[in-house]
C-alpha positions in Angstrom: 9.1 0.5 21.9 10.6 2.4 24.8 10.3 5.7 23.0 7.5 6.8 20.8 8.4 6.6 17.1 8.9 9.8 15.2 6.4 10.0 12.3 6.5 12.0 9.2 4.4 12.1 6.0 4.9 13.8 2.7 2.7 13.8 -0.4 3.7 15.7 -3.5 1.2 16.2 -6.2 2.1 14.7 -9.5 1.1 15.9 -13.0 -2.6 15.5 -12.5 -4.6 18.5 -11.2 -5.8 16.3 -8.3 -4.2 14.0 -5.8 -4.9 10.3 -6.0 -2.6 9.3 -3.1 -3.4 9.0 0.6 -0.8 8.8 3.4 -1.3 8.1 7.0 0.9 8.0 10.1 -1.2 7.7 13.2 -0.8 6.7 16.8 -3.8 4.5 17.7 -5.7 4.6 21.0 -4.2 1.2 22.0 -0.6 2.5 21.7 0.2 1.0 18.4 1.3 3.1 15.4 -0.2 2.6 11.9 1.6 3.9 8.8 0.1 3.5 5.4 0.2 4.6 1.8 -2.6 4.2 -0.8 -1.9 5.1 -4.4 -5.1 5.5 -6.4 -4.6 4.0 -9.8 -3.8 6.8 -12.3 -5.9 6.9 -15.4 -8.7 4.8 -13.7 -12.0 6.1 -12.7 -12.0 7.7 -9.2 -8.6 6.6 -8.1 -8.7 9.3 -5.5 -12.0 7.9 -4.2 -10.5 4.4 -4.1 -7.4 5.4 -2.1 -9.4 7.5 0.4 -12.0 4.7 1.0 -9.3 2.0 1.3 -7.4 4.1 3.8 -10.6 5.0 5.8 -11.6 1.3 5.9 -8.1 0.2 6.9 -8.0 2.6 9.8 -11.5 1.7 11.0 -10.8 -2.0 10.9 -7.4 -1.8 12.7 -8.9 0.4 15.4 -11.7 -2.2 15.7 -9.1 -4.9 16.4 -8.8 -6.5 13.0 -5.5 -7.9 11.7 -3.7 -6.2 8.8 -4.7 -8.9 6.5 -8.4 -8.7 7.5 -8.3 -4.9 7.3 -7.0 -5.2 3.7 -9.7 -7.7 2.8 -12.3 -5.3 4.2 -10.8 -2.3 2.3 -10.9 -4.4 -0.9 -14.5 -5.2 -0.4 -15.5 -1.6 0.3 -13.7 -0.3 -2.8 -15.0 -3.1 -5.0 -18.6 -2.4 -3.8 -18.2 1.3 -4.4 -16.8 0.6 -7.9 -20.3 -0.5 -9.0 -21.5 3.1 -8.8 -21.8 5.1 -12.0 -18.5 6.9 -12.8 -16.5 4.7 -10.5 -16.3 1.5 -12.5 -12.8 0.1 -12.5 -11.6 2.2 -9.6 -8.7 0.8 -7.6 -5.7 1.5 -5.5 -2.5 0.1 -4.2 -2.2 -0.2 -0.4 0.8 -0.8 1.9 0.6 -0.6 5.7 2.8 -1.3 8.7 1.9 -1.6 12.3 5.1 -0.4 14.0 6.6 -3.3 16.0 4.1 -5.4 14.1 3.6 -6.6 10.6 3.5 -5.2 7.1 0.9 -5.9 4.5 0.7 -4.9 0.8 -1.3 -5.2 -2.4 0.0 -3.5 -5.5 3.3 -1.8 -6.1 3.5 0.6 -3.2 6.4 -0.4 -1.0 7.7 -0.8 2.5 11.4 -0.6 3.4 13.3 -1.3 6.6 16.3 0.9 7.1 19.0 0.0 9.6 22.7 0.7 10.0 23.3 -2.3 7.8 21.4 -0.9 4.8 18.0 -0.8 3.3 15.8 -3.9 2.8 12.6 -4.0 0.8 10.0 -5.8 2.9 7.0 -5.8 0.5 6.8 -7.4 -2.9 5.6 -5.6 -6.0 2.5 -7.0 -7.6 3.2 -5.8 -11.1 3.7 -7.2 -14.6 7.4 -6.2 -14.5 8.0 -7.8 -11.0 6.2 -11.0 -12.1 8.1 -11.2 -15.4 11.4 -10.8 -13.5 10.4 -13.7 -11.2 9.9 -15.8 -14.2 13.5 -15.1 -15.3 12.9 -12.2 -17.8 15.3 -9.3 -17.5 14.1 -6.0 -16.2 15.0 -4.4 -19.6 12.8 -7.0 -21.4 9.9 -6.5 -19.1 10.0 -2.8 -19.4 9.6 -2.9 -23.2 6.2 -4.7 -22.8 3.0 -2.8 -23.4 2.0 -4.1 -20.0 5.0 -2.6 -18.2 2.7 -0.3 -16.0 0.1 -3.0 -15.3 -0.6 -4.2 -11.7 -1.3 -7.9 -11.1 -3.0 -7.2 -7.8 -4.8 -4.1 -6.5 -7.4 -3.1 -4.0 -11.0 -2.9 -5.4 -10.6 -4.3 -8.9 -11.6 -7.9 -8.1 -14.1 -9.2 -5.6 -11.3 -11.0 -3.7 -7.7 -10.1 -3.3 -4.6 -11.9 -2.0 -2.8 -9.9 0.6 0.9 -10.3 1.4 1.8 -10.0 5.0 5.3 -10.0 6.5 6.8 -9.6 9.9 6.7 -8.6 12.6 9.7 -6.3 12.2 10.7 -4.6 15.4 11.7 -1.0 14.9 14.5 -0.2 17.4 16.8 2.8 17.9 18.6 3.4 14.7 16.0 1.8 12.4 13.2 3.2 10.3 10.3 2.0 8.3 9.8 3.8 5.0 6.6 3.5 3.0 6.1 5.0 -0.5 4.2 4.8 -3.7 5.7 3.8 -7.0 5.9 7.5 -7.8 9.0 7.8 -5.7 
């Protein structure tokens, strides 16, 4: 990029008395910019701990030269290991991240959009029961009536291994923006 990207973050607390989300927009020492959102899984043990640990591990791994996919794998391992501690069993988080002028990676239902003068394009894919049901041909209305409508099919920390989706690179030029958000938006 000829110009430094403008960065902004916003995190609005939901109905819980504590915040389970973590957001990051950081210029790295090597000149790249990392933007990420981790949404601790509501109703699960220590969702706030899971999102914070996933974000910290992601940043450390990227700064150490790891790819986005490898950084997500390391974040999954860190959260999964921590979930063995008392009171943290079952903790997990979604995670979506973008290296500006680089790639995008995601696990869960937090999203990344590319906004240009031509419109808005969702870059990430949701890993949720509803999204999977719709891929199989079920209507959104039908999927939303299921008792599993809020279930994730992939997340950081729940399983020992996780499949990470990666996309891009997507160059961000004048008049374009990357927008990352949790499902709460």
